[in-house]
C-alpha positions in Angstrom: 9.9 -40.8 32.8 11.7 -41.2 29.5 14.5 -43.9 29.2 16.1 -42.1 26.3 19.9 -41.4 26.5 19.6 -37.6 26.8 16.2 -37.6 28.6 14.7 -35.9 25.6 11.1 -36.9 24.7 10.9 -39.2 21.6 9.3 -37.5 18.6 6.9 -40.3 17.8 4.9 -38.0 15.5 8.0 -37.4 13.3 8.9 -41.1 13.4 5.4 -42.1 12.3 5.5 -39.5 9.5 8.9 -40.8 8.2 7.8 -44.4 8.7 4.6 -43.9 6.7 6.4 -42.0 4.0 8.6 -45.0 3.2 11.5 -42.9 2.0 14.0 -43.7 4.7 14.8 -47.2 6.0 13.7 -48.1 9.5 17.2 -48.3 10.8 18.0 -44.9 9.3 14.9 -43.4 11.0 16.0 -45.0 14.3 19.5 -43.5 14.0 18.0 -40.1 13.1 15.6 -39.9 16.1 18.0 -41.7 18.5 15.8 -44.7 19.2 16.1 -48.4 18.5 14.7 -49.9 15.3 13.0 -52.5 17.5 11.1 -49.8 19.3 9.9 -48.4 16.0 8.8 -51.8 14.9 6.9 -52.4 18.1 5.2 -49.0 18.0 4.3 -49.4 14.3 2.7 -52.8 15.0 0.9 -51.6 18.1 -0.5 -48.5 16.4 -1.1 -50.1 13.0 1.2 -47.9 10.9 1.6 -48.9 7.3 4.5 -47.9 5.0 4.2 -46.5 1.5 6.1 -48.3 -1.2 9.4 -46.3 -1.8 9.0 -44.0 -4.8 10.9 -45.0 -7.9 13.7 -42.5 -8.6 15.0 -41.6 -12.0 17.7 -44.3 -11.8 15.5 -47.0 -10.3 14.6 -48.5 -13.7 18.2 -48.4 -14.8 19.2 -50.3 -11.6 16.6 -52.9 -12.2 17.8 -53.4 -15.8 21.4 -53.7 -14.6 20.4 -56.2 -12.0 18.8 -58.4 -14.6 21.7 -58.1 -17.1 24.5 -58.9 -14.7 26.5 -61.9 -15.8 27.6 -64.1 -12.9 31.1 -65.6 -13.5 32.0 -68.7 -11.6 34.9 -68.0 -9.2 37.0 -70.9 -10.7 37.1 -69.3 -14.1 38.1 -65.8 -12.9 41.8 -64.9 -13.4 43.4 -62.5 -10.9 44.5 -60.3 -13.8 40.9 -60.0 -15.1 39.7 -59.0 -11.6 42.4 -56.3 -11.3 41.5 -55.0 -14.7 37.9 -54.8 -13.8 38.7 -53.1 -10.5 40.9 -50.6 -12.2 38.1 -49.8 -14.7 35.6 -49.3 -11.9 38.1 -47.1 -10.0 38.7 -45.0 -13.2 34.9 -44.4 -13.6 34.7 -43.4 -9.9 37.6 -41.1 -10.4 35.8 -39.5 -13.4 32.7 -39.0 -11.2 34.8 -37.4 -8.5 36.4 -35.1 -11.1 33.0 -34.0 -12.4 31.8 -33.2 -8.8 35.0 -31.3 -8.1 34.8 -29.3 -11.3 31.2 -28.2 -10.6 31.2 -28.1 -6.8 30.1 -24.4 -6.7 27.2 -25.0 -9.0 26.2 -28.1 -7.0 26.3 -26.1 -3.7 24.1 -23.3 -5.2 21.6 -25.8 -6.5 21.4 -27.6 -3.1 20.9 -24.4 -1.2 18.3 -23.0 -3.7 16.3 -26.2 -4.1 16.5 -28.1 -0.8 14.0 -26.9 1.8 14.7 -29.5 4.4 17.7 -28.2 6.5 18.8 -31.7 7.6 18.9 -33.0 4.0 20.6 -29.8 2.8 23.3 -30.2 5.3 23.8 -33.9 4.4 24.1 -33.1 0.7 26.5 -30.2 1.3 28.6 -32.5 3.5 28.6 -35.2 0.7 30.2 -32.8 -1.7 32.5 -31.1 0.8 36.3 -30.9 0.3 36.9 -33.4 3.2 34.6 -36.0 1.6 36.1 -35.6 -1.8 39.7 -35.8 -0.4 38.7 -39.0 1.5 37.2 -40.5 -1.6 40.4 -39.7 -3.6 42.5 -41.3 -0.9 40.4 -44.4 -0.9 40.4 -44.7 -4.7 44.2 -44.2 -4.7 44.7 -47.0 -2.2 42.4 -49.3 -4.1 44.2 -48.6 -7.4 47.6 -49.3 -5.7 46.3 -52.5 -4.2 44.9 -53.6 -7.6 48.2 -52.8 -9.3 50.2 -54.8 -6.7 47.9 -57.7 -7.2 48.4 -57.7 -10.9 52.2 -57.7 -10.8 53.8 -60.9 -12.1 55.0 -63.5 -9.6 58.5 -63.4 -8.2 61.3 -65.6 -9.4 60.8 -68.2 -6.6 57.1 -68.5 -7.4 57.8 -68.8 -11.1 60.3 -71.6 -10.5 57.8 -73.4 -8.2 55.1 -73.1 -10.9 57.5 -74.4 -13.6 58.5 -77.3 -11.3 54.9 -78.2 -10.6 54.1 -78.0 -14.3 56.9 -80.4 -15.3 56.5 -82.8 -12.5 57.0 -81.4 -9.0 60.3 -82.1 -7.4 61.6 -83.9 -10.5 61.8 -80.7 -12.5 65.0 -79.9 -14.4 67.5 -78.4 -12.0 68.6 -74.8 -12.4 72.2 -73.9 -13.3 74.8 -74.4 -10.6 75.7 -71.5 -8.4 79.2 -70.5 -7.5 79.7 -70.4 -3.8 82.7 -68.7 -2.3 83.8 -69.4 1.2 86.2 -67.1 3.0 87.1 -69.3 5.9 
């Protein structure tokens, strides 16, 4: 008797094929077939399955070059303005990518339908370029840009006065001009 949620038999042949192919991660395979990744690990060990090394895609070499050339900046030397500028630049590049996908969505759909023979993969690719996904991406990018802009705004008057006081000498800073107080009692 199967202990699977829906009492469907587990497709171990398909799991083994995907495991050996090495294209999908083990957790991804587990989610796809509705089993736990631990069960896949145990079965692979018991049956002696071996995984192929993941094939290098066209951008894999570029990713490896980028990983080597990334400059790590210590957190103490990073200014909030610099972070918000970098974040805005990343959001702008992502917005350009979204614009390119939106401009050619019909062509992309045709290419996916013509070239992709696996129906599950075809459906996943079509979902990735769907209007709902693009709208969600645009909303998330807009929220990120708004947050970055808010973080880059100059401090308020109170914070500026506090910073000036700390710069001069804390509570011994020069007092501000007197304020006129009117009492109507």
